[in-house]
C-alpha positions as CSV (number, residue, x, y, z in Angstrom):
1,M,149.6,95.5,94.3
2,I,151.1,95.5,98.5
3,T,152.4,98.5,97.9
4,I,149.5,100.7,97.0
5,I,147.2,98.5,99.6
6,S,150.5,99.8,102.2
7,V,149.4,103.6,100.8
8,L,145.9,103.6,100.7
9,A,146.2,102.0,104.5
10,G,148.2,104.9,105.5
11,I,146.7,107.2,104.1
12,S,143.1,106.6,105.6
13,V,144.8,106.4,109.0
14,L,146.4,109.7,108.4
15,V,142.9,111.2,107.1
16,A,141.0,110.3,110.4
17,A,143.8,111.4,112.4
18,Y,143.7,114.7,110.9
19,H,140.0,115.2,110.4
20,P,138.6,117.7,112.6
21,L,135.6,115.8,113.2
22,V,138.1,112.9,114.6
23,P,137.6,113.9,118.3
24,T,133.9,114.4,117.8
25,I,133.0,111.1,116.5
26,L,135.5,109.4,119.3
27,Q,134.0,111.1,122.1
28,S,130.6,110.5,120.6
29,R,128.4,106.9,120.7
30,Q,129.5,106.2,117.1
31,H,133.2,106.1,118.5
32,G,133.5,102.2,116.8
33,L,133.5,104.0,113.5
34,L,137.3,105.0,114.4
35,S,138.3,103.8,117.6
36,D,139.8,100.5,117.2
37,S,142.6,102.4,115.4
38,V,142.3,106.1,116.9
39,M,142.2,107.6,120.1
40,L,142.6,111.0,121.5
41,I,145.9,112.0,123.9
42,T,145.5,115.0,125.9
43,L,148.8,116.7,127.4
44,K,150.0,119.9,128.9
45,K,152.0,121.8,126.9
46,R,155.2,122.7,127.7
47,D,156.1,126.2,129.3
48,S,152.3,126.2,129.7
49,S,149.2,125.8,131.3
50,E,147.6,124.7,128.3
51,M,146.0,121.7,127.4
52,K,146.1,120.1,123.9
53,T,144.1,117.1,122.5
54,F,145.2,115.3,119.4
55,P,143.7,112.3,117.7
56,V,146.3,109.4,117.1
57,D,146.2,106.3,115.8
58,Y,147.4,103.8,118.6
59,L,147.9,99.7,119.6
60,R,147.2,98.7,123.0
61,E,148.5,95.8,125.1
62,G,147.3,95.6,128.7
63,N,148.3,98.7,130.2
64,M,150.8,99.7,127.0
65,V,149.8,102.3,124.4
66,Y,151.7,102.5,121.4
67,I,151.2,105.6,119.4
68,G,152.6,107.1,116.1
69,S,153.4,111.0,116.1
70,D,153.7,112.2,112.2
71,S,154.3,115.6,114.1
72,G,155.5,117.6,116.8
73,W,153.2,117.0,119.4
74,W,155.4,114.5,120.7
75,K,157.7,117.1,121.8
76,H,156.0,118.2,124.8
77,L,156.6,114.2,126.1
78,E,160.2,115.1,126.2
79,G,161.7,113.7,129.0
80,G,158.3,112.2,130.1
81,A,155.2,113.2,131.1
82,E,151.6,112.6,131.8
83,V,149.0,111.9,129.5
84,T,145.1,111.6,129.3
85,L,144.0,108.9,126.9
86,L,140.4,108.5,125.6
87,I,140.6,104.9,124.1
88,Q,136.7,103.6,123.1
89,R,135.0,106.0,125.0
90,T,136.8,105.4,128.4
91,E,139.6,107.7,129.8
92,Y,143.0,106.8,131.4
93,T,146.1,108.2,132.7
94,G,149.6,107.4,131.7
95,W,153.2,108.2,131.4
96,A,154.1,108.9,128.0
97,T,157.8,108.5,126.8
98,P,159.0,109.5,123.1
99,I,161.0,106.7,122.2
100,L,164.6,108.6,120.5
101,G,167.7,107.7,119.9
102,D,166.5,104.0,119.8
103,P,166.2,103.4,116.0
104,E,165.8,100.0,116.4
105,R,163.5,99.9,119.4
106,S,161.3,102.4,117.3
107,S,161.2,100.4,114.3
108,A,159.9,97.4,116.1
109,G,156.8,99.5,117.7
110,F,155.8,100.6,114.3
111,K,156.2,97.8,112.7
112,K,153.2,96.5,115.1
113,L,151.3,100.0,115.2
114,R,151.7,100.4,111.5
115,P,152.4,96.6,109.7
116,W,151.6,98.0,106.4
117,T,153.1,101.3,106.2
118,Y,156.0,101.3,108.8
119,K,158.3,102.5,106.1
120,R,156.9,105.9,105.8
121,A,157.2,106.5,109.7
122,E,160.6,105.9,109.2
123,W,160.7,108.1,105.9
124,T,159.2,110.8,107.2
125,G,160.9,110.8,110.8
126,A,157.6,110.1,112.5
127,V,158.3,109.1,116.4
128,F,157.2,106.4,118.0
129,V,155.6,107.3,121.8
130,E,154.8,104.4,124.6
131,V,152.2,104.9,127.0
132,K,152.1,103.1,130.6
133,I,148.4,102.9,131.4
134,R,148.6,104.3,135.2
135,D,147.6,100.7,137.4
136,G,144.4,99.7,138.8
137,Q,142.5,101.4,135.2
138,G,141.4,98.7,133.4
139,V,143.8,96.6,132.3
140,Q,142.5,94.0,129.4
């Protein structure tokens, strides 16, 4: 039974994160429908000045934001990069770092971020990303 619940929870997060209306909802007054677990991250593509925005699942703890990347967008963050986050209709700037080469840290992060589906992240090669929000920006 727990496995079925885990799968359904994982599917609902994925559907929310990849549905084309998600950015519109997160930027609207109705953001509360999704914004407890989904936010927007905007980053500059490597080797380009093009900015890209992605809906992602997240967990915020003070000035740290933890994100799971199930697709290749994290590659634009290799070595660290400045990003803009839209969390509950508030914009923040931060420094994002994908956690590579440290499976224990990544696994511990996914256990916090996706407690019911963290094994799926490990099986699919998802990448755990940490973002430190710039000082002085609404630390809760």
